[in-house]
Each structure stands twice: as structure tokens, then as C-alpha cells.
N, C-alpha and C positions, 0 to 999 in steps of 0.2 A: 557133450563137448566140454573142454576144459574152460574154467573161468576162475577169476580171482574174486572172492568175497571180502568186502571190508566189514568185518564182524562187529566192530564198534569203532567209535572215534578214538584215535590214539596214535601211538607210536607205530612205525612200520610193521611191527610184529602182528598187528591186528589183521593183516592181509593173509588170507588163507586160500590155497588151491582147492577147488572143488570140481565135481562133475555135475553138470546140469543139462537139461534137454536143449537140443538144437532148435532155434526158433524158425518159424515159418513166416514168410513175408505176407502182409496184407495186400489188398488190391493195389494200393498206391505206393508199395514199398519195394525195396530191393534187398536181397540177402547177400551180405558181404562176407567172404572168407577173409578174416583179418590176417595180415602178414606181419605188421609192425604197429607199435603203439608208442606214442610219445609220453615221457614221464616229465612233467613240468612242475614248476613251483606251485601252480594252481592245483594240480592234482595232489600234491602233498598237503596243501592247506585244507582241501576238502576231506582228505583222509583223517587229518588231525582236528578238523573243525576249528580252523584258525583263520576266519575271514579277514580280508585286507582292511575292511572298514568296520569298526566296532559297532556302529549303529545298525549294522546288518545282522548282528549276532542273534537276537531273539526272532525276528521274522525268518531268518534262514533256518534256524532250528525247527520252527513250526513247519516250514515247507519241506525240509530235507530229512527230518527225523530228529527226535529229542536226544535219545541216547545212542542210536546208531543210524546209519543211512537207510531210508526207506528202499532205496534202490541200491542193493548191496554190491552190484557190479558197477564199479566207478570207472573212470577213464573218459577222456574227451576226444583226443586226436588219434587218428588211425589211418593206415593204408592197407589196401587189399585188392581182392578180385571180386567182381560181381558174379555170384554163383547161380542166382535165380531171380527172376523178375515177377512181381505181382501182375495180375492180369490187366490192370489198368495203367500200369507204369510203362512209359514209352520213351523216356529221356535216355536211357542207358541200355547196353546189351550185355548179355552174359559174356564173361571172359575179359571185359574191359578192366584195366588197372586204374584204381581210383585212390583218392584220399579224401578224408571227410572229418567233420566235427559232429559228435553226437548231439542229440537234442538237449537244450537246457533242462536241468532238473531230472533228466532221465539217464544220462551217462551211458554206460554199457560197453565201453571200448575194451575193457580188461577181460577179453574172452576170445575164443577162437572164431565165433560168428556173431553177427549183429544184423538186425533188420532196421533199415532207416527209410523214411519217406524220400522219394526221389527228388523232391524239391527242397530238401534241407541243404545245409552247407556241405555240398558233395560235388566233386569234379574230377575229371581225369587227371592223374598225377602227371608231373613232368616226364616227358618221354626220355629225357637224358639222364634221369636220376633213378637210382634203385629204390626199393620200398623203404629201406632204412633211411636213405637220404631224403626222400620225399616227405616222409612224416616229420622230419626235423625242420621243415620250412615254414608251415603256416602259423604255429603259435607265436613264435618270435616275429615272423614277418608281418602278420596282420596286426599284432599289438603295436609294433613300432610304427607301421603305416598309420594306424588310427591316431596315434599321439602326435606324430610329425605333421599330419594334416591339421590336427587341432590347433597347432601353433603356426600354421601356415608357412612351413619351410619353403624357402625359395633360393634360387641361385644367388650365391655370394654371401649367404648368411654364415656367421661364425657360430658354430654349434658345439657346445660341450655335452658329452654324453657320459653320465656318471654310471658305472657298472657296465662298461663297454665290452665285457668278455662273456656275458651270459647270452642266452638265446635271444632275448629282446634287444640287448645292447649291440650284439654283433649285427643283427638285422638293421638296427637303426644306423650303424656305421655304414653299411652297404647301401642302404636307401639314401642316406644323407649325401654320400658321394655321388650317387646316381642323379640326385636333384641339384647337384652343383654347389653344395655347401662346403665350407671349410670345417673339417671335423677334428675335434680334440677329444680323444678317448681317455677316460679315467679307469684305471685298473690296478691290480697288484703287480708285483715284480715279475711273477712267473707267467704273466699273461701279456706282457708288453709286446712280444714279437707277434703273438696271435692277433692282437688288436691292430697293429701296424699292417700286418699281412692282409687284413680284411679291408683296408682302405683308409684308416685314420691318418691324417696329415701330421698330427702331433699326439704323442701319448704321455699322459701324466701318471706317475706312480704315486697313488695316494698314501703309500706307506712312507714316502719320502717328503711329500709336499701336500699340505692342506690346500684345498681348492680356494679357500677364502684368502690365501696369501698370494694368489695369482695377480700379476699386474694387468693382464688382459681383461677386456670386457666382452661379453658375448651377446649376440642377438637371441640365442635360445640356449637354455639349460634344460636338458632332458634327463631326468633321474629314472634310469631303467630298472632300478632294484628297490626303490622305496626307502633310500637311506638318508636323503636330505630333504629339507623343507623350503618353503618360499622365502623365509627370512635369510637363510643361508644363501639361496640363489640370488637374492637381490644384491648381495655384495659384489657379485661378478657379472651382473647383467648390465648392458647398456640401458640408457634412458629409453623406455618404451620396449625393452626386451621382454621376452616370453618364457615363463617356466611351466613345465609340465612333468608330472610324475605318474608312474603306473599305479601308485597306491592312493594318491590324493587328488587326482584329476578325473575321476569318474571311470566308468567300466568301458573297456575297449570293445568296440562293436565292429561288425563286419558280416557279410554274407557270401553267397555264392559268387557274386560279382568280384568281390575282393579276393576270394580263393582263386578264381580264374586269373586274376591279375598276378597273384603269387606264381602261378604256373607259367605265365608269360615271362615274368622276370627271371624265373629259375631257368627256363629254356634258353633265354638270351645270355645266361651267365651273369646276370646282375645280382641276383640273390644266390648265394652259394651255401650249400649245407656245411655246417660245422658240427661234428658229432664228437663228443668227449668219450662216452662209453656206450657199448651195446651189450645188453644183458639178455640171456635166454628168459622166456616168459616166466618160467618157474622161479626165477631169481628176482622177482619183483621186489621183495623185501630189501634186498641189497641195493636195488636201484633207487628205492625211495630213501634209504639211509644216505646214499651218496648225494642226492638232490637236497635233502634236508641239511646236510653239512654246509651248503651255501657256497661251494667253491667250484662248481662245474664250469667247464669251458664250452660254451655253446649248448649242445643238447644231449640228452640221455634218452636212449631208445630201448624198448623191449622188442624182441623178435620171436615169431612163431614161424618164420620163413625157413622152409627146408631147403637147403642148397645142395 
């Protein structure tokens, strides 16, 4: 089967197309024929070995590989079709269309096939979405959900989302509106219409106005891109207001329950896919370069899906 090896840590050019053996599922596993793969900021950080928290650098090197990844096939989020079931696996059936997150520290999504335990973060994809659309939902959606829950978002909250046009930011806008909050999205000039279309009540162009100059005060400031800190947020927070950041507020968590919730929200039209670019699998280097540039609108997807 085709796969992409991360030959060492570094720039996107370290990603190489290779041929490897097709895996066979163990007793509790399912074999998935991968159709699409998400390319996220997290994937790019792992390729370059640029962890979001500096104090993780040494332990992560020891766990993941000193000079190159111990698991050369990286990638986390995928969608596809279950092709084969292990003899003790009974949660899924062959032919079912799914999306999933690979196991921590094992990765493996950058390939044509993967075997995953049936009890990992794995669920039926939204019936109303394509493979490309489905794989664009969970990274941003589950990350935004985790941090919005962490600050106890509620109806009537006045929420500022910094970086509202990326995968996490757009999901936060959509979820925030669903929970009844007043959403102020911060983005660049070219993304104003996108952020407004996805539900923001007000849009702030950071190229024209610094958020510290805002006269409004907010119940929640959510930094969806890791660009602001607590001292900056305090200047625009109400007394007792809450600040949360994807980089400084801990690691986003979630399991199959949260993935099923993403499916429910997508099928109801509450979470909507936003895809900036779709690349053929073989063009993964270009996809990583685009994400590295830091200006994507929503999500970037790799496809192996023959149409």
C-alpha cells in the first residue's frame, strides 16, 4: 500500500511517498480503507517537532524519537470504510463509513490502510457529509468543545474568539452560537465574510484594530491560535471573566462520546464543514507547506478517494 514516511524532523520536504505492506487486523481491531486525511497544525508541529509546550520537548523526544519519528507514518484524523473485522471485534461492520483518530504516539493515518482497535476514537461519520467534509469536522470541533466547556460557556455570554477563521476558531464560532453566546470573531481582512457567514455576531479585523483598544468587555476570551496571553486578555475581560488558549490551557481531550456528539451536531447542521483546500495524497508536501504558512481558512484535507 501507499504511505507517507516522515524520514526525519524538519520542513515538509522530509515527507516521502513509499510502498509498505498492507496491515492485518488483530482480534480486537478493524482494518480501515482510508479515503481522506486531515492536515492540521498539530500534524505540522509533529513533523517539524515543534511541540506547543516547551517543557514537553525532552520527554516527547524520548517517547517519539530523538532524531526522527519512531513511527514514520504520522497523521491523526482520517475517514474511510471498514474493510475487515478482527475475530473478536463486534462494534462495527464491513462497509460502514467511519471517521477516527489514531492512537496517541502511534499515529498512522498517512496511508491507504490502517488497523485500529474498535474501542478507540472511532465512529460512524455524519451521513449527510462526504468523506472530505467529515474528516474536517472533529479536530477543530473537539478542540473547540473541550476549551469552551473548560470556561463553562453559557447562554448570554459575550465571547471573543481570537483566530476565528482557522479550524478550531470556526468550530468555536459555530458551537458558541449554538450555546447561545454573543460571538465576536477576530480575523484578518480576507476572512471577515467567512467568519460572519459561520455565525459571528461581530467581526474584528486585527489588522485595523488591536483587541486591547476595544471598549467592550467580555465574559470569555478564547485564543484559538495561541497568539495572545492572559495579561493581554485581562485588559478586555469583565471582572470574573475567563481566558482560555489552545496553547497555554492544557491539552484538548475527548473520546468516542465526543466524536459521536460531533456527528450529531454535523447531522443537525450545527457544525458545518469549512474546507480551504483539498490535495491529492501524493501532494502532502504542498499541503504541509500551506498549513505551515498559517493562513488557512478552516481545514486542509488529503484525499485518496477515487471518484
